[in-house]
C-alpha positions as CSV (number, residue, x, y, z in Angstrom):
1,M,-17.4,-54.7,-112.3
2,Y,-21.2,-54.3,-112.6
3,T,-23.7,-54.6,-109.8
4,Q,-27.2,-55.5,-110.5
5,L,-30.1,-55.1,-108.2
6,C,-32.2,-58.2,-107.7
7,R,-35.8,-58.6,-106.3
8,V,-35.3,-62.3,-105.7
9,H,-31.9,-62.2,-103.9
10,R,-31.7,-59.9,-100.9
11,D,-27.9,-59.2,-101.4
12,G,-28.3,-58.4,-105.1
13,G,-26.0,-59.9,-107.7
14,L,-22.7,-59.3,-108.9
15,L,-21.6,-59.7,-112.7
16,V,-18.1,-59.3,-113.8
17,L,-17.4,-58.3,-117.5
18,L,-13.8,-59.0,-118.6
19,D,-12.0,-58.3,-121.8
20,T,-9.4,-60.9,-121.2
21,P,-9.2,-64.8,-121.0
22,Y,-6.6,-64.4,-118.0
23,F,-8.7,-64.3,-114.8
24,A,-9.0,-66.7,-111.7
25,V,-11.3,-67.0,-108.8
26,T,-9.6,-67.9,-105.6
27,D,-10.1,-71.2,-103.7
28,K,-11.2,-71.3,-99.9
29,A,-7.5,-70.7,-99.0
30,G,-7.2,-67.7,-101.0
31,K,-4.9,-69.4,-103.6
32,Y,-5.5,-68.8,-107.5
33,E,-3.7,-69.8,-110.7
34,I,-3.9,-68.3,-114.1
35,K,-2.6,-70.5,-116.8
36,D,-0.9,-69.9,-120.2
37,V,-0.2,-66.2,-119.6
38,P,2.1,-64.9,-122.4
39,A,5.5,-63.3,-121.3
40,G,5.2,-59.7,-120.5
41,K,4.5,-57.1,-117.9
42,Y,0.8,-56.9,-116.7
43,A,-1.3,-55.0,-114.3
44,L,-2.9,-57.7,-111.8
45,V,-6.1,-56.4,-110.2
46,A,-7.7,-58.2,-107.3
47,W,-11.0,-57.2,-106.1
48,S,-13.6,-58.4,-103.4
49,E,-17.2,-57.5,-102.7
50,K,-16.4,-56.5,-99.2
51,L,-12.6,-55.4,-99.4
52,K,-10.8,-52.5,-101.1
53,S,-9.4,-53.4,-104.7
54,V,-5.6,-53.9,-105.1
55,K,-3.7,-53.3,-108.3
56,Q,0.0,-54.2,-108.7
57,E,2.5,-55.0,-111.5
58,A,3.1,-58.6,-112.5
59,T,5.9,-59.8,-114.7
60,V,5.8,-63.1,-116.5
61,E,9.0,-64.5,-118.0
62,A,8.9,-67.0,-120.9
63,G,8.9,-70.7,-119.6
64,K,8.8,-69.6,-115.9
65,A,6.2,-69.6,-113.4
66,A,5.4,-66.2,-111.9
67,T,4.2,-65.9,-108.3
68,V,2.4,-62.8,-107.1
69,D,1.2,-62.4,-103.6
70,V,-1.7,-60.1,-103.1
71,T,-2.7,-58.6,-99.7
72,M,-6.2,-57.1,-99.4
73,K,-7.4,-55.1,-96.5
């Protein structure tokens, strides 16, 4: 994550650079979906501008939907 100062916007800006096509932005209810992830074990990282980041393991099995619940504090 990269934070950029901005003279136009009081709170600055937020720019996220990712080296993956697998990412999501939550909806208003906090739900998300990442489609077409190949089978395997992954490190799922969730972050927020105001809350502490969370990193947890996620396992995707071929042909099955994976559910990962993330709690941020």
